[in-house]
N, C-alpha and C positions, 0 to 999 in steps of 0.2 A: 650468639644469643639472638633468637628471632624476635622481631617486633610483633606486636599485636596487629591483626589484620585491620586495615582502615575501613571506612564505611563502604568502599567499593570493592572490598575483598582482596586487597593487594597487601603483601607483606612489606609495607614501607610506611614511614610517617607521611602524612599528607604533604608536608613541606618538601619531601624528597620525591613526590609522585607527580609526574607530568600527565595532564589529561588534555585531549583535544575535544572541544565541545562543538558539535555541528550547530551553528546558530543561524536559524532561518529568518530571524527578525520578529518571530511571534513570541507570545507570552511563555509558552512551554519551554522552548530551548533557552530563552533568556533567563528564565527562573532557574533552570538547571545550571547555567553558567554561574549565576549568583550564589547558588547553594555550594557549588564546588569551591568558589573563591572564598566564601565565608568559612568553610571548613579548613582552609589553608592549603589547598592544592595549588600546584602551578598550572594555571589555566591558559590554554591557547584557543581562542575562538576562531572558527573558520566558517565563512559564509560563501556559498556557491552562487555565482551568476550563471543561470542556466539557459536563459533565453532572452531575446531582445524584444521589447514591447513594440518597437517601431513607432508608428504614429498613434497607436492605441494608448489610451489612458488605463493603466493597470488598476483593477478594482481592489479595494481593501479586502475583498473576500478571497482573493487569490494569494497563494504563497509565492515566495521567491521573486517578487516584483522589485522594481527599483526602490519603492518606498520601504520594503522589507530590509533591503541591504542598508539603507540609511538608519533604520531603527536598530539593526544589529550593531552598527558602528557606534551609535549613541549609547547603547547598553554596555558595550565593551569599554568605552571611555568612562562611563559612570562607575564601572566595577574596577577599572584600572588593570585590565588584562590585555595581553597581546591579541591583535585581531588581524586576520588575513582574509583577503577576498580571492577566490580562485575562479578564473573565467573558463567555464566548462560548456559554453554554448555549442561548440562543435560536437563534443562528446554526447551532450544531451540530445542534440538533433538526431545523431546516428542511433543512439541507444534507446531513445524513448519516443520522440516525435515520429520518426520514420516507422517504427514498429506500430505505433498507434494508428497511423494512417493506413498502413498495409493490412493491419488486422481488421479494420472496418471494411476495407475493400474485399476481404475474404468472407464477409458475412459474420464476423466475430464481434464480440463486445469486449474490448481490451480494458486492462487496468493499468494505466500509465504509472500510477504511484508505486506499484510493485516493481515495474521495470526500472523506475528511477532509483529505488532503493538497491535493486540488484546490480545495476550497471554503473551508477555514478556515486551515490552516497556511500554505499557499503563496500564498493569495490575500489574506486579511485580514491575516495577520501580515506579509506582504510589504509591504502598504500602510502598516502601522504602522511598519515598519522605515524606510521611505522618509521618513515624517513625522518620525522621530527623527534624520534626517540621517545614517543609517548608511551606511557604504561597502559593507557586505556583510551577508548573513544566513547564519549558520552553523547546521548541524544535525548530529546524531549518526547520521545514516543511513549504512549501509554501501553506498556507491556512489561511484564516482570521477567527478570533473569535471575535464576537461583543457581549458585555455584556450589557443588558438592564434590569433594575429592578431585578438585582440579578441572572438573567438567561443568560447563554452564548449560542449563536447560532454559527454554523459553516457556513462560506461562501467560495465560490471559490476564490482563490487568484487573484489579479489583473493581474499577469503575467500568462496568460492562458497556455503558453508553459511549465511553471514550476508547475502549480497547482497540488497539491497532495491530494485534498479532496476525490478523488475516493478511495484512499488507507486508508482513515481514517473514512469511513462511519460507521464502527463498534464501534467507540468510544461511551462510555456511557455518559448519561447526567451528571452524577456525575464526571466523568473524565473531561468532557468538561468544567465544571465550575472551575476546578482546573488547567487546561492547558492554556498556552499562546503561541501564534505563532507570534512573532514580524515581521517575514519576509513576512507575507501575503499581506502587502500593498506595497511591494518593488519589483523591477525588479532585476534579477540576477546580472547585471553589477553594480547595486548600492550596492549589498551585497559585491561583490569583492572590490569595491572602499573603503568601510568601513574597510574591512580586511586589505587592504594595508595601510590605515591611522593608523590602530592599530599595523601595522608592524608584522602581524601574519605570521608564516612560511608557512601557507597553503593557502595564498591569491591567488596563481595561480594554486593550485592543481586541476587536472581534476575531473569532477563529476563522482561519481560511476555510472556504467551502468549495470553491471551484478548482478544477484542474488548472495548474498555474499558466499553461499556455492556451487555455480555452476561455476567452473572455465571456462572462455571463452564461457559461455552460453551452455556448453555441458551437458544438464540435463539428457540425456539418460545414460551417464556414471555414474552419481550420483545415479540414480535409480538402475542400475546394481550393484553398489557397495553395496547397502543396501539390494537389492533383486536380487541375481544372477539368479534366475529363471524367471525373468520378460520378457525376450525376447523369447516368444513362437510364432512359426509360426502359421498363421491362414489364413482364406479365405478373399479375397476381392470380394465383390459382387456388382452387379449393383442394380438399384432400383426395378428390377423385381425378384431379388433373385438369379440371375444367377452368378455362380462363374466365375470371369474373371481374377483372379490373386491370388497371395499369398504374404502376408506381413511377415515381420520378427519380429513383435511385435507391439501391439497397442500403446505402449508408444512413438512410432515414429511419431504419427499422432495427429493432432488437427482438429477441425471442420473448414471447409473453406480452408484447405490446398490444394494446387494444385501440388507443386513440390514434387518429391520423391515418388509418388504413383507407378511409374514404370509399368504402364499398357498402352499398345498402344491402341489408340482409335482415331476415326476420329475427334471428338471434345474434347476439354479440359475437364478433369474430376476433380472433387473436392470432398473432404471428406464431406459427408452429415451427416453421423451418425457413432458413434463408439459404437459397441455392445460388452461390456466387458464380459457379461455372456457367449456369444458364441465365443468370441475372433475374432470378425468379423469387417471389415471396409466396410461401405456402401458408394459407390461413385455415382456421377451423374453430370449432367450439372449445370452450375452456377445458372441458373434461379431457381433451386430447393433449393438453399441455403436460400433464403429470408424467414424471419419469422416475423409475427406480434404479435403473442401471446407468452408470456413468463411466465412460472410458477416460482415463487420465494419462497424460504423457509428460515428459520432462520432469520427472519426480525429483524432489529434494527431501531426503529423509534425515531427520534429526534424532531418530531413535532406532533401536534395534528392531529387527522384524518380529522378534518374539513379543514385543509390546502391542502388536497389531492383532493378536489372536481373538480378543473379545472386548466388549464394552467400548467400542470406538464411536466417536462423534465427529461429524464433518460439518463444515460451513461452505456453502456453494455460492454465496455472494456476500459482499462486505456488510450489508445491512441485514443479512439473514440470521436465523436462529440456528442453534446447534441441532443436528439431525442424527438420529441413531442409524448406524450403518455397519456393514461388514466390508472389509477391504482385502482384496486378493492382490498381493504384490507379485506381478508376473516376472519382472526383471528390474534392473537398476533405473529404467526409464519409464516403465509402464505399470499401471495398476487398473483394476476394475473395482469400482465402488458400487455396492448394492445397498440402496436405502431401504429401511424397513417400511416406510410409508412414502408413497409417491410425492414428489415435489414439483411444483409448477415453475416454468420460466428458467430452466437450467440452460445457460447460454455458452456455446463454444467461445473460448477466449477468456472466460472467467477462471478464477482459481478455485480449487477444491482443497481446503485446508483440514488437516486431521488433528483431532484432540483426544485426550484421554484424562479422565478425572482421577487424581490421586489425593493424598493427604495435604499436598501443598497447593492444590488448585487444579485448573485445567491446563494440562501440559500440551504444548504444541509438538506433535510428532513429525511434522513436515507437511508436504502437500505437493500439488502438481497442477497442470493446466487441463481444463476440460476441452 
């Protein structure tokens, strides 16, 4: 006789179900651990040590700092759950920081949080969870996962201001079937209310805002630390190829940038293109920023190609809105996205994530890299 499915969709009693909770030390993952414990699941909290602060004092606005690890330990002790710390500094350096630095040196605008989820959190932690014989891995991400007929699909969270589906587009189908996201149907203030009721020490902790290994958002200093030769002067050119200025290094620029170009002109100039091969910045008026055609590589598809036939929406930056588009999937790795209305500031190195609205919400169909 089968048991009734528990709250995370598994055919076991909570007391017979082992879950690994990825605990960053923030309020979201701590609350999820508390929710699972309260429901009677066997909970193992795991915190990842991803980088060494060195002589720098980690800001409370960063995630995965030394303070966060201590906060996670305190929460685990309060809840009475097992807690493990995994030291992944080398994995993180190779899979995330090196990629971040190399991407900027190629004139791209990388998203290290996607790389972290793809290479460390959902790959290595997924494997550790399996080794611990866990039935599921739980995270505090704001994204919905809905399981039907044994297959799990990802949907945008109901709290659009907190939705993190853009950062999770590279999750594999196998990982998605193993992952659970209890906060996807909740608002942030509801999460904090639960944390307060559970009397967790992180209930009022500010949200992390900066990239964990980039203190105060100063990514240029991080790149210089790992690649001291990265700041090479080069030409700033207009759209006709005329040299109109000199820059101090292409890592100081992103597509669509207006401030900091330091070239006097009658009308405002924007970065239109970054040519890393020639160490050049190409600038022009804002109307030249708009693009309708985007080439995507390294696709990760979470839906059948038949679902891409019409009514597709895409997101081309984490803070951007959903845009109407047509998608032509060329092969397993490449696609062409055609926006119905031109969009400014589309940057190589960013993700383009595909969505489709159905009766359950905005379903994530996958995505790729611009």
